[in-house]
N, C-alpha and C positions, 0 to 999 in steps of 0.2 A: 700778103705782106712780102716786101721785096727788099734787096740789099740797101735799097734807098733809106731805109730808115733803122739803120744799126742799133740804136739806142735800144728801140720798142723790141727788135729781135732778139736782143742780149736778156732782156728783162723777161720776154716770154720763155726764152730757154732756161732761165733761172726758176720760173714758177713751175715749168713742166719736171724740173728737177727736185724741187720742194715737192710737190704734188704726189710724184712716185714714191715719195716715202711717208707719206702720210700712213697714221696707224690704223684708218678704218679700211684702208686698200691693203696693207701687207701684212695686217696681224690675223685676220680670219682664217686664212689657209694653213697657216702654222699650227693652228691649235690642235691640242692634243685630244684624245677619246676621254669623256668624263670617268672618274674612277667610281669605284662603288662606296667610298666614303666620302668624306669631305674634302671640298676645294677651295684651297686657302691662296689667295691672289696678293703677293706683295712687290713693290717695285720700287726704282728709283731711277731719276732722270728728267731731264726737260720734255721727254715724251710720255712720261708715266703715266700722266692722267688720261689721255688720249687714248693711249694703249690699254690702260683699264677699261673705258668707256667702250673701245672697239670689242673686247672681251664680252663685257656685259651685254651688249647687242647680239651677240652671237653664242653664246653659251646657252648650251642644254643643262639644265638642273641647278640646283644648289650653288651660291657662290659667296665668299665672304673675303674681305681683306683689307690692305692699307698700303697706298703709296705715297711717296712723297716727291713733289718737283719744285721746280724755280717759282718765285714770286711771279704772278702774271701769267703762269702757263698751266693753270688748273683748269678744270671742268666738272661739272655736275655729274655723279654719278649717284646710282642708287643703292647698290649694294657693296660697292668697295669706297673705303673712306680715302678720301683724297686731302694731303695736307700740303703746305707750300712752306719751301726754306730759302735761306740765302744762299747766293752762287754769285761769283765763284769760290769765296771765302766761306766756310763753315759755319753755322750759326747753332745757338742754342735749340731751336725749333727743329733743325736737322738731327741733332743728337737726340732730342726726344723721340723723333720719328724712327729713327734707327733702333733705338731700344725696344720700341713698341713693335717694330717688323720683326725682331728677333723672339719677341714674346709671343707672337701670333702663330710663329712655326713650329714652336716648343709642345711636345707632348702629343704630336701627330702620331697615327699608326701606319702600318702598311698598305692598308687600302684607301688611305688618303693621297691627295695631290698638292704639291705646292707649285703654283706658276708663277715665276719671276720674271719680271717685266723690267728691262734694262736698256737706258740710254744714254747718251752724253750727259754730263753733269752730274750722274750720279755718285762720283767720288766725295763731292763736295757737300751734296744735298743729304746724305744721310752719313755723317760722321760720329765714330763713337772711338774714341782715342784709347789707346792701352792703358791697363794702369800705371799711375804715375805721372802721365801725360795730361794737361788741362785742356780744355778747349781754346785757350787763349793762346797757349804753346802751338797746338796744332794750327791755328790760324795764322799765326807768324811764321811757322815753317812753310806752309802753303803758299803765303804772299810772297815770302823771298824765292821760293820755287818758279813760282807764276813770272818774276821779275827777270830770272837768270837767264832765260833764254833756253832752260833745259827741254829737250822732247820730251812727248807725252808717255813715253816708255819710262824714262826716269822719274818723272814726276808721281807716276803710280807706282812703281816700284816702291818709293819713299811712303806713299800714302798706305799700301796695302801693309807696310811695318810698323805704322802708327793706328792702325785700326783693330777694334774688335770685331768687324763686320766683313772686310774686304780680305782678300787673298785665299776664298775657300771658306770662310768662317761661317758664313750664311748657310752656305749649303752644308756644313755638318752639322748646324743646329736643325735642319729640316730631318735629319734622318728620326726613325726609317721610313718616312714618307716618301714616294716617288717625287722627283724634282725634274722640272722642265722650265728650261730658262728661254724666253723670246727676248732677242735683242735687236735695237735699231743700233748699227756701229757708227761711230764718230771718229773711229780711228784707223790710221793707215794699216792696212793688212787686215784689218777685221779679225784681230786676235781676240777674242772672249777675256784674256786675261787682263787686257787694257779697257774693256768696255765697263765703266763704272769700277774700275779697278780689282775686277774679276772676283766679286762677292761669292759666286756660286763654280769654281773652278779651282783645281789646283794651281799652286805656283811654285816655278822652279826657282826664283829669285830667292835672296837671303837678306838677313839682316846686315850682314857684311857687306853686300851689294850696294843696300841704303846707306850704309855708313860712308862708302867709297863715293857715293853722288854727291851727298852733302859736302863732304871735305871738297870734292872737285869743283863744285859750284861756290865754293866759299860760305855756307850757310851754317851758322852757328847753331848747335843743340846744347842741351844742357849735359852736364857731366854724368849725371844718373842715367840718361838715357843713351848717352856713347858706351857707358859701362855695360849697359843691360844689353844692346846690341851687339858689341864686341863678344859678348859671352852668349850669345844666342837666344836671348830672351825676346819674347815677342814676334816669334817665327810663324810665318804662315802655314797654310795646310801644304803638303807636299804632293807631288804627283805618285807617289809610291803609296799615298795612304789609301786604303782600302775603302775609305767611306765616300770618296770622291773618284771611284777606280774610271768609270764611264759617264761623265758627264754629259746629259742631255740639252746641247746648246743650239738653239736654232736662229742664225742670222736672218731677219726678215726683211732688212733693207740696208743699205748702204752706199758709199759713195758710188761706188760701181753701177748699182741699178740705178742711181739718180743720174749720173753722167749719161749712161745709156738712154735714158727718156730724153734728157736734154739733145742728144743727138738726134734721137728721131724727130722730136719736134722741129729740128733746124731742117732735116731733111726733108719734113713735109712742107716746108716754105723755101725750098729750093736751094738751101745753101749747105756744101759740104761740112760737115764737123770732123775733127780729128781731136781724139781724145788721146792727150800726152800721156795721161797716167792719173790713177785715182788714188795714189799715195804719195803725193809729194808732200817731202817734207824740208826742213831746213829755215834759217833765217828768212823771215818773210820779205825783205826788201831786198836780199840777194836772190831770191827765188824770182822776183819781179825783173832783174837785172838779167837772170839767166833767160826767163821767157822772151824779153824783147830781143835778145839774139836770135831765138827761133824766130821772132817775126821776121827779122832781117833775112833769114835763110829760106823763109817761105816766098819772099818778095825776089829773092835773087836767083834762088835755085829751084823754086818749086817744090821744097822739101821742109817738113814732112808730106804737105799736100800743098797743092796749086791754089793760089788766089783765084777768086774772093772765098775765104773759108773762115771759120770760126775754131779756134784752139781751146778745147777744154781740158779742165785738170781738176782734181779734187784732191783731198789729205788735209794734213793740219801742218801749217807753219808755225815758227815761233818768233817772239819778238824779245829780244834782249832790251830792257827798259833802263835808259840812261838819261832821258829827259824826264819832264814834267808832265807831259800830254796824257791824254787818256787812252793811248796805246790802240788797239784794234789790229788783230793780223791782217785782214783783208784790206783795209785801207792803207796800212804800212806797204802792202804788196803793191798796190796798184800805183801808188805814189813812186816806189823803187822800179815798178815797170814804165810808167811815163817819163822819169828823168833820163832812163836808158834808150826810150825810142829815139831813132833818127827824124829829124825835121822832114816834114812832108810826106810821111808813111800813112796819113790816115786813119789811124788806127782808132778803133772804139773797144772799150774793155768794159768789164762789170766783175767786181770781186765781192762777194757776200758769204756770211755766215749762214748756213741754212736754217738756223734756230732763231734767226732774226735779231741776234745780238752778237755785235762785234765789239769785244772788249768792254770797256764801261759805258760807251757812248749808246743812246737809245737809238742806234740805226744796224742796220744789218751788214751794211758795207757802203760802197758810192759806186761812180761811173766815171769814166775816163773818155774824153772827146779830143779829136783834132786841135780843139782850140782850148783845150783846158790849160796849158800853161799861158797863154797868151792872156786868158780871161784873168787868171791869177796874178800876173803881172801888171794888168791896168788896174787891180784894187791893192796896189803895194803889197802882194802877199808873196813871201819866198819859199819857194817850193823845198829846196834842201834845208833852209832852215827849220820847217816844219817837221821833216823827215828825221833831222837829228834832234829835235825835241819829243820824238814820238808823239805827234799830233798832227798826223793827217787828218783825223776827224774834223777838226776845227778849219783846216782848209778847204774840205769838200763842203762842210757846212756853209761856208762864207759863200762858196761858188754855188750852192743850191743843188749839188751832185751828189747829196746824202741819200742813200737808199733806206727809205723807212718802211717795213714791213709789220711791226708789231710782233709779238711771240708766235712764231709758226706752231710749235708744239710738236715739232720733231727735230731731227739734228743728224744729219750725215757729214757735218763739219763745213769745210771750206768749199766754195763754189767759183770757179774763176773761168771766164769766156773772154775770149780776145777776138774782135772781129778784123781781119785781114782783107782790105779791098783788093780789086783786081789792079794789075800794076796800072799806075797812069788813072786810076778811079777816083 
């Protein structure tokens, strides 16, 4: 393969990134030694079922447990029960699964082991609201947070203080059994506190922090909850708590490892890769515009790398929803990038979520080509209007440039790749 086929090159890099985070490759090496007693597996997230299957295939000894994953992300396990629930908004199926997960780990002894499998999406997939908060209220608050443009740290801070399982509470429920957490990270910086809202690790944030976030984002909550948070009720497990003094958390895959795999793939095909960052955050369209400026620098100055090259980045952007479209961080980024590119630069780009679902559309993301804007104009499509409506998916769908992968059963979040051709290429 050569730079004569940039679209195929970028798709190959995306596939390499996803493959590097496949549970059957990254889970086995991180497994602990079997205990003298029982081994109970619990988990939540879009990769939870595939992680459970990897454990089953490589575990020596007895095994039991329960994991919950998103609809369409399940797989057949023989010893670990797999359930599916709703995402991104929590559902009754997820609530039942969360309660059952906690019941599975209670009553264990010091010779027993709990193996907790976490990945992106776990926050929504295993909801168990605090006393006095209904599932419907949690759904409403979650939906408002997702539409507000709040970064994942803020969203998960609120989630932890609405939950009876997050913010270390599951970890406490496992006591006195040994607890080992294996996590596929979907969050910038790979902080275990933000992977599935940190059910097995202590939480330094407080109910007052959660209250400040909902007020700053203009999200209404009931007066009862406001008063309880103000009084410190529903507080999560804190770092000083001896029950979670030294959590054993093993990050088995992340955006960094996937971007490194994509860079290796590109190098094997004779193209230089430049990893800008594995922890990009910010409003998606603004990140796209900023990366268009980097493209200009590459073509003008050969900085941060000389063309031809591919600029790679990961992390998790946000979208402040103001229109009536289907959203999607990656397609909104891609449209923001395309609108900011200069004419004649010859840029190709791909942006997709590694879990296979971007926003609420059945696509992982989309691709951009040098002729995208012209083809859109020819079909009477207004790029700026689609961006303003948060409806980039409709644009790329009409152009035939949507990227459909189906559920990948892993999740290291956003993947972005920009092919910058040689000057005059």
